[in-house]
C-alpha positions as CSV (number, residue, x, y, z in Angstrom):
1,M,65.0,73.5,148.1
2,E,63.6,76.0,145.7
3,N,65.1,79.0,148.0
4,L,68.5,77.6,147.5
5,S,68.3,76.8,143.8
6,A,67.4,80.4,142.9
7,P,70.4,82.2,144.4
8,L,72.7,79.4,143.0
9,L,71.2,79.7,139.4
10,L,71.7,83.6,140.0
11,A,75.3,83.2,140.9
12,L,75.9,80.7,138.0
13,R,74.6,83.2,135.4
14,L,76.6,86.1,136.8
15,L,79.6,83.7,136.6
16,L,78.8,82.9,133.0
17,V,78.4,86.7,132.4
18,L,81.7,87.5,134.0
19,A,83.4,84.8,132.1
20,L,81.9,86.1,128.8
21,F,83.1,89.7,129.4
22,T,86.6,88.2,130.6
23,F,86.9,86.5,127.3
24,L,85.7,89.4,125.2
25,G,88.1,91.8,127.1
26,W,91.1,89.2,126.4
27,A,90.1,89.0,122.7
28,L,90.0,92.8,122.5
29,I,93.6,93.1,124.2
30,I,95.1,90.3,121.9
31,M,93.6,92.1,118.7
32,W,94.9,95.5,120.0
33,R,98.5,94.2,120.5
34,D,98.5,92.4,117.2
35,L,97.4,95.6,115.4
36,K,100.1,97.6,117.0
37,N,102.7,95.1,116.0
38,Q,101.6,95.2,112.5
39,A,101.5,98.9,112.6
40,A,105.1,98.9,114.0
41,G,106.2,96.6,111.1
42,V,104.8,98.8,108.5
43,N,106.5,101.8,109.8
44,Q,109.8,99.9,110.0
45,L,109.7,99.0,106.2
46,Q,112.5,100.9,104.9
47,A,113.0,102.2,101.3
48,P,116.0,100.8,99.3
49,P,118.8,103.4,99.5
50,L,118.9,106.0,96.8
51,H,122.2,107.9,95.8
52,L,122.0,111.3,94.4
53,T,125.2,112.7,92.8
54,L,125.5,116.4,91.2
55,L,126.6,116.2,87.7
56,A,128.5,119.6,87.5
57,D,130.3,119.0,90.6
58,Q,132.8,116.3,89.7
59,S,134.4,116.3,93.3
60,S,131.0,115.5,95.3
61,E,130.7,112.1,96.0
62,G,126.8,112.7,96.5
63,E,124.7,111.6,99.3
64,H,122.8,108.3,100.2
65,F,119.2,108.5,101.5
66,Y,117.4,105.8,103.1
67,Q,113.9,107.2,104.0
68,P,111.0,106.6,101.8
69,E,110.5,110.5,101.1
70,I,113.3,112.7,99.9
71,S,112.3,116.6,99.6
72,I,114.7,118.5,97.2
73,G,114.8,122.4,97.3
74,R,116.7,125.4,98.3
75,H,115.1,125.7,101.8
76,P,117.3,124.2,104.7
77,S,114.1,122.1,105.9
78,N,114.5,119.8,102.8
79,H,116.5,116.6,102.9
80,W,118.5,117.5,100.0
81,V,119.4,121.3,99.7
82,L,120.3,122.8,96.5
83,N,121.7,126.2,96.9
84,D,121.0,127.6,93.5
85,E,118.7,130.5,92.6
86,T,116.9,128.3,89.9
87,V,115.8,126.1,92.6
88,S,112.6,126.7,94.5
89,A,112.4,126.5,98.2
90,R,110.5,123.2,98.0
91,H,111.2,122.2,94.4
92,A,110.6,118.4,94.0
93,R,110.3,115.2,96.0
94,L,111.4,111.6,95.5
95,L,108.9,109.0,96.9
96,F,109.2,105.3,97.3
97,H,105.8,103.5,97.0
98,H,104.6,100.5,95.2
99,E,108.0,99.1,95.1
100,Q,109.3,102.0,93.0
101,W,110.8,105.3,93.4
102,W,108.8,108.2,92.0
103,L,109.7,111.9,91.2
104,E,107.1,114.6,91.6
105,D,107.5,118.4,91.0
106,L,106.1,120.5,93.9
107,G,104.9,123.4,91.6
108,S,108.4,124.8,91.1
109,R,108.9,127.9,89.2
110,N,111.7,126.7,86.8
111,G,110.5,123.1,86.5
112,T,111.9,119.7,87.3
113,F,112.9,117.5,84.2
114,L,113.6,113.9,83.8
115,S,116.1,113.4,80.9
116,N,115.1,116.6,79.3
117,D,111.3,115.9,79.7
118,Q,109.4,118.2,82.1
119,V,107.8,116.5,84.8
120,K,104.2,117.5,85.1
121,E,102.9,114.4,87.1
122,A,104.7,111.9,89.3
123,V,107.0,109.5,87.2
124,V,108.7,106.4,87.9
125,L,112.5,106.5,88.2
126,S,115.0,103.9,87.1
127,N,118.6,103.5,87.7
128,A,121.1,106.1,86.3
129,D,118.2,108.6,85.4
130,E,119.4,112.1,85.1
131,V,117.0,114.9,86.9
132,R,117.2,118.6,86.5
133,C,115.7,121.0,89.1
134,G,116.0,124.5,87.6
135,Q,119.7,124.7,86.3
136,V,120.8,122.0,88.8
137,R,121.5,118.5,87.2
138,F,121.9,115.3,89.2
139,A,122.2,111.6,88.7
140,I,120.3,108.9,90.7
141,S,121.6,105.4,91.4
142,M,119.3,102.9,92.8
143,A,120.1,100.5,95.7
144,S,121.4,97.6,93.7
145,Q,124.1,100.0,92.1
146,I,125.2,101.6,95.2
147,P,128.6,100.3,96.6
């Protein structure tokens, strides 16, 4: 009888270990899927639309932007290209975080100004703000004010 119970006890222990590792593997797979779904959800969060309109060009309808970061400058790789010699290649950027739009100067040669005050560090924007990069002036319209 003892000869039969030792292999049976070993088999039960192996089944218990197998069940434990199966449970742990299943739990890890569920947690991994949940993390991937959360990451996908965070990446899909969109910034509210922002409308930028050149003030000197009355014929311009401006441009709508829907991404959380908008680079501004003379170089073609920017989101909004300003073809003016007073604008640096990478002049400024607009960022949406903490539920607000922010303006940041990127070390431009001729400066970035918000309502005639030079931007030395990131500042919060509000609707109908006027921004100047070099000599180029533009107005900002927030999502609630865009038609």
